[in-house]
C-alpha positions as CSV (number, residue, x, y, z in Angstrom):
1,M,-1.1,14.1,-11.3
2,N,-0.6,15.3,-7.7
3,P,-3.6,14.4,-5.6
4,R,-1.8,15.8,-2.4
5,V,-2.5,12.5,-0.6
6,I,-0.5,13.5,2.5
7,E,1.6,16.4,3.7
8,W,2.7,18.3,6.7
9,N,0.3,21.1,7.7
10,D,1.3,24.6,8.8
11,S,1.1,23.7,12.5
12,G,3.3,20.6,12.2
13,G,0.5,18.1,12.1
14,V,-0.5,15.8,9.2
15,R,-2.9,16.7,6.5
16,Y,-4.3,13.8,4.5
17,L,-6.8,13.2,1.7
18,D,-9.9,11.4,3.0
19,Q,-10.1,8.5,0.5
20,T,-13.5,7.4,1.8
21,L,-15.1,10.4,0.0
22,L,-13.5,9.8,-3.4
23,P,-14.3,10.1,-6.3
24,H,-17.1,12.5,-5.4
25,E,-15.3,14.8,-3.0
26,A,-11.6,15.7,-2.4
27,V,-11.6,16.6,1.3
28,H,-8.4,17.0,3.3
29,C,-8.3,16.4,7.1
30,D,-5.8,17.1,9.8
31,A,-4.4,14.8,12.5
32,D,-1.9,15.6,15.2
33,T,-2.7,13.0,17.9
34,I,-2.1,9.3,18.0
35,D,-5.9,8.7,18.3
36,E,-6.7,10.7,15.2
37,M,-4.1,8.9,13.1
38,I,-5.3,5.5,14.3
39,E,-8.9,6.4,13.4
40,A,-7.8,7.6,10.0
41,I,-6.0,4.4,9.3
42,K,-8.7,2.1,10.7
43,A,-11.5,3.9,8.8
44,L,-9.5,3.7,5.5
45,R,-9.4,7.5,5.2
46,V,-5.7,6.8,4.8
47,R,-5.0,3.4,3.1
48,G,-2.5,1.5,1.0
49,A,0.3,-0.4,2.6
50,P,3.2,2.1,2.0
51,L,1.0,5.1,2.8
52,I,-0.2,3.9,6.1
53,G,3.4,3.4,7.2
54,I,4.3,6.9,6.1
55,A,1.2,8.3,7.8
56,A,1.8,6.5,11.0
57,A,5.4,7.8,11.1
58,M,4.3,11.3,10.4
59,G,1.5,11.0,13.0
60,L,3.9,9.8,15.7
61,A,6.2,12.8,15.0
62,A,3.3,15.2,15.0
63,A,1.9,13.9,18.3
64,A,5.3,13.9,19.9
65,A,5.7,17.6,19.0
66,K,2.5,18.4,21.0
67,L,3.8,16.8,24.3
68,E,5.3,18.7,27.2
69,S,9.0,17.9,27.4
70,Q,8.7,15.7,30.5
71,D,6.0,13.6,28.8
72,L,8.2,12.5,25.9
73,T,9.5,9.3,27.4
74,K,10.5,5.9,26.1
75,Q,7.3,4.5,27.6
76,W,5.2,7.0,25.6
77,I,7.1,6.1,22.4
78,D,6.6,2.4,23.1
79,D,2.9,2.8,23.8
80,A,2.2,5.1,20.8
81,I,4.0,2.7,18.4
82,A,2.2,-0.3,19.8
83,R,-1.1,1.3,19.3
84,L,-0.4,2.6,15.8
85,G,1.1,-0.8,14.8
86,A,-2.2,-2.5,15.8
87,A,-4.4,-0.3,13.6
88,R,-4.2,-2.7,10.7
89,P,-2.6,-6.1,11.0
90,T,-1.8,-7.4,7.4
91,A,0.3,-4.7,5.8
92,V,3.9,-5.0,7.1
93,N,4.9,-1.6,5.8
94,L,3.2,-0.1,8.9
95,I,5.4,-2.1,11.3
96,W,8.5,-1.5,9.1
97,A,8.1,2.3,9.3
98,L,7.3,2.3,13.0
99,D,10.4,0.2,13.7
100,R,12.5,2.8,12.1
101,M,10.9,5.5,14.2
102,H,11.3,3.5,17.3
103,E,15.0,3.0,16.7
104,V,15.6,6.7,16.2
105,A,13.6,7.8,19.3
106,T,15.0,5.2,21.7
107,E,18.6,5.7,20.8
108,L,18.3,9.5,21.4
109,L,16.4,9.1,24.6
110,A,18.9,6.5,25.9
111,N,21.7,9.0,25.2
112,G,19.9,11.7,27.2
113,S,18.8,14.0,24.3
114,D,16.3,16.6,25.1
115,A,12.7,16.6,23.8
116,P,13.2,19.2,21.0
117,T,16.1,17.1,19.6
118,V,14.0,13.9,19.7
119,V,11.0,15.7,18.1
120,N,13.1,17.1,15.3
121,A,14.7,13.7,14.7
122,L,11.3,12.0,14.6
123,R,10.1,14.5,12.0
124,A,13.2,14.0,9.9
125,A,12.9,10.2,10.1
126,A,9.3,10.3,9.0
127,Q,10.2,12.6,6.1
128,K,13.0,10.1,5.2
129,I,10.5,7.2,5.2
130,W,8.3,9.3,2.8
131,D,11.2,10.3,0.6
132,D,12.5,6.7,0.4
133,D,9.0,5.5,-0.7
134,V,8.9,8.2,-3.4
135,A,12.3,6.9,-4.8
136,M,11.2,3.2,-4.4
137,C,8.0,3.8,-6.3
138,R,9.8,5.5,-9.1
139,A,12.3,2.6,-9.4
140,I,9.4,0.1,-9.4
141,G,7.7,2.1,-12.1
142,E,10.8,2.1,-14.3
143,A,11.3,-1.7,-13.8
144,G,7.6,-2.5,-14.3
145,A,7.2,-0.4,-17.4
146,E,9.7,-2.7,-19.2
147,L,7.2,-5.6,-18.8
148,I,4.4,-3.7,-20.5
149,P,4.3,-4.1,-24.3
150,Q,3.3,-1.3,-26.6
151,G,-0.5,-0.9,-26.7
152,A,-1.0,-3.4,-23.9
153,T,-4.2,-3.7,-21.9
154,V,-3.3,-4.2,-18.2
155,M,-5.7,-5.5,-15.5
156,T,-5.2,-4.4,-11.9
157,H,-7.0,-5.0,-8.7
158,C,-7.7,-2.6,-5.8
159,N,-5.6,0.5,-5.7
160,A,-1.8,0.5,-5.8
161,G,-1.1,4.0,-7.1
162,A,-0.4,7.5,-5.8
163,L,-3.3,7.2,-3.4
164,A,-1.7,4.2,-1.7
165,T,1.9,5.3,-1.5
166,G,4.2,8.3,-1.0
167,G,5.0,8.5,-4.7
168,I,3.6,7.4,-8.1
169,G,2.5,4.0,-6.8
170,T,3.6,0.4,-7.3
171,A,1.4,-1.4,-9.7
172,L,0.1,1.9,-11.1
173,G,3.6,3.3,-11.0
174,A,4.6,0.8,-13.8
175,I,1.5,1.9,-15.8
176,Y,2.3,5.6,-15.3
177,V,5.9,5.2,-16.5
178,A,4.7,3.1,-19.5
179,H,2.2,6.0,-20.2
180,E,5.0,8.5,-20.0
181,R,7.0,6.5,-22.5
182,G,4.2,6.7,-25.0
183,K,3.3,3.0,-24.9
184,Q,-0.5,3.8,-25.2
185,V,-1.3,1.5,-22.4
186,K,-4.9,0.9,-21.4
187,V,-6.1,-0.4,-18.0
188,V,-9.0,-2.6,-16.8
189,S,-9.6,-2.0,-13.2
190,C,-11.5,-4.5,-11.1
191,E,-14.1,-3.0,-8.8
192,T,-12.7,-4.7,-5.7
193,R,-15.5,-5.5,-3.4
194,P,-16.7,-4.7,-0.8
195,L,-15.3,-1.1,-0.6
196,R,-14.8,-0.7,-4.4
197,Q,-11.2,0.8,-4.2
198,G,-10.7,-0.2,-7.8
199,A,-13.8,1.5,-9.1
200,R,-13.7,4.5,-6.8
201,L,-9.9,5.1,-6.5
202,T,-8.0,3.5,-9.3
203,S,-10.4,4.7,-12.0
204,W,-10.3,8.2,-10.5
205,E,-6.5,8.2,-10.3
206,L,-6.0,7.0,-13.8
207,T,-8.6,9.3,-15.3
208,Q,-6.9,12.3,-13.5
209,A,-3.6,11.2,-15.1
210,G,-5.0,10.8,-18.6
211,V,-4.6,7.0,-18.7
212,P,-7.5,5.2,-20.4
213,V,-9.3,3.0,-17.9
214,T,-12.3,0.7,-17.9
215,A,-13.8,-0.3,-14.6
216,I,-15.4,-3.8,-14.3
217,V,-17.3,-5.6,-11.5
218,D,-15.1,-8.3,-9.9
219,S,-17.3,-11.1,-11.2
220,A,-16.6,-10.0,-14.8
221,A,-12.8,-10.5,-14.5
222,A,-12.9,-14.2,-15.6
223,W,-14.9,-13.4,-18.7
224,V,-12.7,-10.5,-19.7
225,I,-9.5,-12.5,-19.3
226,A,-11.0,-15.5,-21.2
227,R,-11.9,-13.3,-24.2
228,G,-8.2,-12.6,-24.6
229,D,-8.6,-8.8,-23.8
230,I,-5.8,-8.7,-21.2
231,N,-2.1,-8.8,-21.9
232,L,-0.9,-8.9,-18.3
233,I,-2.1,-8.4,-14.7
234,V,-0.3,-6.4,-12.1
235,T,-1.3,-5.8,-8.5
236,G,0.3,-4.3,-5.4
237,A,1.0,-6.2,-2.2
238,D,0.5,-5.7,1.5
239,R,3.0,-8.3,2.7
240,I,5.3,-10.8,0.9
241,A,6.7,-13.8,2.7
242,A,10.3,-15.0,2.3
243,N,9.1,-17.7,-0.2
244,G,7.3,-15.2,-2.4
245,D,3.7,-15.8,-1.2
246,V,1.8,-12.5,-1.5
247,A,-0.9,-11.0,0.7
248,N,-3.0,-8.4,-1.2
249,K,-6.6,-7.2,-1.3
250,I,-9.2,-10.0,-1.3
251,G,-9.8,-11.2,-4.8
252,T,-6.1,-11.2,-5.9
253,Y,-5.7,-14.9,-5.5
254,G,-8.6,-15.5,-7.8
255,L,-7.1,-13.3,-10.5
256,A,-3.8,-15.2,-10.2
257,V,-5.5,-18.5,-10.7
258,L,-7.4,-17.1,-13.7
259,A,-4.1,-15.7,-15.1
260,R,-2.5,-19.2,-14.9
261,A,-5.6,-20.8,-16.5
262,H,-5.5,-18.4,-19.5
263,E,-1.6,-18.1,-19.7
264,V,-1.6,-14.4,-18.8
265,P,1.4,-13.1,-16.9
266,F,0.6,-12.2,-13.3
267,Y,3.0,-9.6,-11.7
268,V,3.1,-8.2,-8.2
269,A,4.7,-4.8,-7.6
270,A,6.0,-3.8,-4.2
271,P,8.9,-2.0,-2.4
272,R,11.3,-3.7,-0.1
273,S,9.3,-2.4,2.9
274,T,6.6,-4.9,1.9
275,F,8.7,-8.0,2.4
276,D,8.6,-9.9,5.7
277,L,11.5,-12.2,5.8
278,A,10.6,-13.4,9.3
279,L,7.7,-15.3,7.7
280,A,8.7,-18.4,5.8
281,S,5.4,-18.6,3.9
282,G,2.1,-16.9,3.5
283,D,0.5,-19.3,5.9
284,A,1.7,-17.1,8.8
285,I,0.5,-13.7,7.4
286,P,-2.3,-12.3,9.6
287,I,-5.5,-11.6,7.6
288,E,-7.5,-8.6,8.6
289,E,-11.3,-9.2,8.9
290,R,-13.5,-6.2,8.6
291,G,-17.1,-5.4,9.8
292,A,-20.2,-7.0,8.4
293,E,-21.7,-3.5,7.6
294,E,-19.3,-3.1,4.7
295,V,-20.9,-6.1,2.8
296,G,-24.5,-5.0,3.1
297,A,-26.0,-8.4,3.8
298,A,-29.5,-8.9,5.1
299,P,-30.0,-8.4,8.8
300,G,-29.4,-11.6,10.7
301,A,-27.1,-13.1,8.0
302,K,-23.6,-14.1,9.0
303,V,-20.9,-12.3,7.2
304,Y,-17.3,-13.3,6.6
305,N,-15.4,-10.3,5.3
306,P,-11.6,-10.9,5.0
307,A,-9.9,-7.8,3.7
308,F,-7.0,-9.8,2.1
309,D,-6.1,-13.1,0.7
310,V,-2.8,-14.9,0.0
311,T,-1.6,-15.8,-3.5
312,P,0.9,-18.7,-3.5
313,A,4.3,-17.9,-5.0
314,E,3.8,-20.5,-7.7
315,Y,1.1,-18.3,-9.4
316,V,3.3,-15.2,-9.5
317,T,5.2,-14.6,-12.8
318,G,7.5,-12.0,-11.2
319,I,7.7,-9.5,-8.4
320,V,8.6,-6.0,-9.4
321,T,10.7,-4.3,-6.8
322,D,12.8,-1.1,-6.4
323,R,15.8,-3.5,-7.0
324,G,14.4,-4.9,-10.2
325,V,12.1,-7.8,-11.2
326,L,12.4,-10.9,-9.1
327,R,11.9,-14.3,-10.7
328,P,11.5,-17.8,-9.2
329,P,12.9,-19.4,-7.2
330,Y,11.8,-16.6,-4.9
331,E,13.6,-17.8,-1.8
332,K,16.8,-17.0,-3.6
333,S,15.8,-13.9,-5.5
334,I,14.2,-12.2,-2.5
335,A,17.1,-13.0,-0.2
336,A,19.5,-11.5,-2.8
337,I,17.9,-8.0,-2.7
338,F,18.3,-7.9,1.1
């Protein structure tokens, strides 16, 4: 499957698939300014921790290419990166990608490089971030597929596939590779309230790829697991602290607790760009809160709408990375891959 999630357009801007319209419409939009890219990320037209990092890097390069030479300054780079980095606070991949872009631009500007040289370097750096993610996703898929038994039914939450990354995905990457190997894997996809990324996006992705998938409402997950229908659970991640605590889409923590109660392995799949070694634990991970309109509550009712939760490391069976599967104690196994 190649959903053409993101690409360069003919004018040097960014073309992306508007994920808010899936599964009913596949519409591509263009962005070549900082404001357009910020809007796309905030509105979840572009979403998924690795993908928003890629998109922000590409958007920075595209916007820089439109500037007059005298306007491409360190101040412009600093301001643009600060604004892009604030678009969504939880996923660390965004900051990771922008830090790489900042390092490239500031070094060249400090050395007196002209604007065309800086623009070309920014585009190359953005492409490298994308290419690296493609390779990391494939490595995660290969490692994760080893954990999936023949004929297994795998539960997943939200969307951690090709729609969320530059490659085949993280959690879904493992499923795709298992499918390629003829393991006859089946998937149960949790709906993922309030925006239903599991029902809308994961079920669409897997159907397009020919992987059998059953969508369930979030409140059915406990019953499905209790019936013994699930062999393992695998999710993506938006930030992983140095001790292995995992921030992911709201509802992930509940699945991890259910997995422990019913002795079902619970895995997290993520590239190295998702780890934040500056945070000792998940207590310090910022949790994005989104608008009340997404929940659809009655007028006048108060709404609490966190987009993410944090799963303590003790509930995580293993973390599937592009450097293999990490096991507890996570402080040591995470440090080892860096």
